[in-house]
C-alpha positions, 0 to 999 in steps of 0.5 A: 296104174300098173303096179308090180311087186318084187319080193325078197328078204334083201339081207342085204340088197345087192347090185343084182337086186338093184339091176332087177329093180331098175329093169322092172321099173320100165314095166310098171308105174309103181314098183313095190319092193316087198321086204319079207319078214322071215324070222326063220332065216335069221337076217343079219340086218333088222327089218328097219335097216333093210327097208332103209337100205332099199329106200336109200339105194332106190331114191336115184332109180325113182329119179332116173326112171320116173317110176315110184319105188316103195319098200313094203314089209310083209309077213303074209303069203306073197299072193296076199301081199300082192293083193294088199299093194294092188299089184297085177304082176310079181317080179322075180329075178333069175340068176341060174337054172337052179332058180327056175325049178323053185320059181316054177313051183311058186308060180304054179301055187300062186296061180292056183291061189289067184290067177289074175296076178301074173309073174314076170321073170327077169334074168340078172345081167351076166355080171350079176348072176353069181351074186346072192345075199347069202354069199355076200354075207359069208364073204364079208364075215370072212373079211373078203372084199364084197365091193363088186357085189354091193353099193358103197353104203351097203358095203359100209353097213356090212363092215360096221355090222361084222366088224 
């Protein structure tokens, strides 16, 4: 069984994330969405809320693709999380050239820690390339319309949280 790990904070999950999840599902039999517990980032949504959003948004993708998609919180090294879930590949989404430099360094470090786990990069579709959770939260905080960037359920959760 081919297992992939797609890590991130997903605070909140965006249409860009969902696009990468959908496309990564074609590459593996099981896709684990690694939900990072990163207290330093001060997430807007709790870990439990982020996991629930991912599960809600990915239910239809599992039905569409036949790929098992599960959310898995983690707080350890990414490479250790990959080992914990039995992943052979780590899936990373790229939006722009700026992402590549950081990701290139991460791949090098991860390969040094365990060269049996490959990293696969998927480019976000053009219409999703500008979407970043940080920007979505900022727009929502300032009462802007984020409906083009998130699903209706996530939009409602943002509105409820930010008033």
